[in-house]
Structures are given as structure tokens and as C-alpha cells.
N, C-alpha and C positions, 0 to 999 in steps of 0.2 A: 404347165403348172409353174408358177414363179413365186419366189420368196419375197415377202414384203413384211417387214418387222411391225409396221403399224397399219392395220387394215381399217379403212374408212367404213362408215355405215352405208347401207343401201341408199342410193340417190346422191351420194357425195362423190367428190373427185379426189384423186390422189395421184402422185407422181412416182413413176417407177424409174430408178436411175441406176448407174453403175453397171456391174456385170450382168445383172438380171435384165436390164433394158437392152444392153448390147446383145445378149443371147436372143431376146425376143425379136430385135430388128435384124440381126445378122443371121445366125444359124436357122432360126425359125421363120425369118422373112415375113413377120407379121406387119400389118399396115392398119391405117385408120379403118374402123368398123369391125375389125377382127375381135373375137372374144378370147378371154384367157381366164384361167383359174389362178387364184392367189392363195397363199397360206402364210401364217405368221410363225409356224413352228410350235405354237402353244395350243393348237386345237381349233383355231378359228380359220375358216376358209371362205373365200369370196369369189363371186363370178362377176367379171368386169368386161367392159368394152373399151377398146382403144379409141380415144377421141382425137388425139393429135400427137404427132411425133416431132420432136425438136432435134433435128440431126446435129446441129451445131453444139447443143448442150448435151446431146446423147441421152435424152430422157423421153419417156412416154407419159402422156396424160391419159388417165383412165377414169371412167365413170363406173362406180360399183353398182351392179344391178341387184345383187343378193349377198347376204352374209350369214353364215351358219357356224355353229359351234359343234364340233365332233366330240362326243363323250370320250374320256380316256379309257384305256383298256383296264380291266380288273380281273386278275391281278396285273400290276405293271411288271413287265419282264425286263430285268436288268442283267447285265453281263459283266462279270469280273474275269479278266482273261490275261494270262501272260502274253507278252507281245511276240508274234512271229517275226521272222526276218523280212526285210525289204518290202517288196510289193505285196507280199502276203498280208501285210497289215491293211492294205487297201481292200483286198478281197474280203477279209474278215469284217471290216466296218461296213462296207457296201452291202454285203449279204445280210449281216445282222440287222442293219437298219431296215432293209426291205422286209425282213421277217418280224418286225415289230419291237426291236430292242428300244427301251425307253431311256436307259442310262448305261454308260460305259465306264468301267474302272480298269485302267491299265494296271496289272498286278505285278509286283516285284516279288519274285519267289527266290528261294535259296538256290535253285538250279536255273534261274533265268539267265539267258545269254544276250538278251536285247534290252537296252534301256532307251527311252524316248529322247529324241534330240530337242534342241532349243525351240524349234518352230513346229514340233509335232502336233500339239493340240490344235493349232490353227489349221493344219493340213487335214487332221482327222475330222474337224468340223465341216470342212469343204466336202470331204468324201460323203459324210452323212447327209449333208444338204442335197447333194446331187442325187443320192439314193432316195431321199424323200420325194424329190420331184419326179423321179422315174417311176416310183412305186405308188405314188399318190398317198403317201403317209402324211397325216396332218400334224404329227408331233415330231419335232427335231430332237434326237437323243441328246441328253445332257452329258457332256464330256467332262469327266473328273481328271484331276491330276494323278500321277502315279502314286501308288500306296502299297504298303506291305499287307500281308494277310492279317497280321495282328490289328493294324489300323482298320482294315475293312470290317472285321468282325466286331470291333469296338463300336462301330457306327450302326449296327443292326439292332432291331427290337423285335418284340413278339409279333408284329404285323408282317414280318418278313420270313418267308420260307427259303431255306438254303438247299441247293442241289449241286452236287460235285461230280464231275466226270471222273470215274475211277473203275478199273476192272473188278474190284471187289464188291461192286454194288448190285442193285436189283435192276430189272429191265425198265426202260423208260415208261412203260405202261403203268408202272406202280408209283410214278411221281404224284405227290399230293400237295396241293396248295390251298385246300379248302379253308375258307375263313380268313385267308391272308390277303393283304393289300398289295404285297410285293412278292415276286419270285426272283430270287437272285441266283443265277447260274454261274458256277465257278469252274474255270478251266485252267489247269496248270501249264507249265512249259513242256516241251517235248521230252524232257528227261523225267517228267512226272513230279508230283509233290514229294518232298522228303517225308520219311516216316513221322517225323515230328509235326510237320505241317498237316498231314492227313489226320493225325490224332487230334490236332487243334480243331480241325473242321468237324470231326465226329463229336468231339466234346461240346461244340457249339450247336449241335443238333442237326447237322447237315445230313441230307439224304444222299447216299452215294449211288450213282447211276452207271450201269454197265452199258457201253455203247457197242459191244460186240467183240469178236476175237481179234480183229485187225488193230494194229498199232496206228492210231490216227495222228495226223499233224494237229497242232494246236487249233488252227482256224477251222479245220474239218470237224473236230470234236465240238467246238462252239456252235458251228452252224447246224450240226446234227441235232444238238440239244434244242436250239431255237426252232428248227423246222418241226420237231416233234411237238413242242408247245404250241406253235402256230396251227398245226393241223388238228390238234386236240381242241383248240378254241373253235375251229370251224365245225367240228363234230358236235360240240356242245350247243352252239348257237344256230347252226344251219345256215350261216352267212359267212362271207369272206371277212377276214380280219385286215 
């Protein structure tokens, strides 16, 4: 599966270039006549056949055989999370994308110890793109810039249900998003939310979710919440998400 920002219609030709073409020709060793799946990150997927490879230009000419649109998930599952350290950010975004995260908000909390670097958003997008390709996700998560809890809550509306990982909460089985278009999962730093931040979340109508007795790392808590939501969707629909 390869990323292509602009997918042609069935019967038309397109050119795959850059890193995606290099991956197809190099690591995957694809050649003329081989078939590939393409996606634009916005829900459109295509099935295409390689017509010709231009090694000098580093491009592949493809003929699109089929193009489909995958309906978006409902509710959309978004994640607002304090940043873990180092490579644990990669683990967080990779797994969250595989589990169906549609948007990511890096959260700046009172007890946060990590702030994103200058090129962080570009790196995060690459991680999410590779995770989409690996897991066959048609939607590339939207990556937002870092924001505070106050800013995050200011941008929500009645179509969004809030869920917060906190030991004071109810079991995950009691999470409810009925009638909502969005489900926003919120995870704080490893030091936890401050009392003031937790009160702010409760006042905004957030459901607090208890993930068990263990003290989880930030990325573990986020993935646990996402995995539960993903498994619940499978139970409700009887199909893979």
C-alpha cells in the first residue's frame, strides 16, 4: 500500500514519485505488471498496476484499475495526549494510528516534562503515514500543533464526547459515546493531571475511565483506551475496523 495525495479515476494513469516510488522499486522490488494499493489519506483507495518504471527519474507510471471511498468511522476517535519521552512518541503514534486514531493533539499539561521540537510535526506525520500503510488504514490522522487543556476544551462542542484516563473513574465498559460524532480520549503526563486540570475536565463533562490498578506510562494508557474502543467497534459491527 502506497500513499498518493491525488488518486486518478479508474482507467486513468498517474505517476508515483519520491519516497513512495523508491520504496516500491527498492524495498518491495516491484516491477512492470505488478499491482499495488494506493490511498490518499482522506478515505479514497485505489488498485493500480505498474505500467513503466523510469529509473533515471525515480518514478513509476501506474494505471488505476479501481477506485473506492471508505466511509469514515463514527464516532471519530481522537487522541489528546501529553508527550512521552524519546522513542516512546513513535510507539504512541504508530500504535494509535493502527488502532484507528483520526486526530492527534499533543497536550501541554502543568506536569508535562516533554515539549515538541521544531520538526516534531513532520516526524509525527511520517510515523502515522507508515502506520497507515502497514495497517491498511485509509485515513491519515490529522496532526495538530501543541495546545493546552484550556485550548483543547474551548474547541469542543456537543457532538464530542470526552473520556479521560484517571484512577477515580469507571471501568472502560461504561464508556458511552452514543449520539456523538467524535470521541476524544484525553491522557495526561506520567505525573498525572493536576487537581485543577482534573476539575476542569470534569466540569467540561468528561467521563473518567479507570484503566486498572497499575500505574501506566502515558503511551500505555493511551493505547489501552484506543484498543478498548477499537475492540468495542468490532463487537458492535461484527467486522474489523
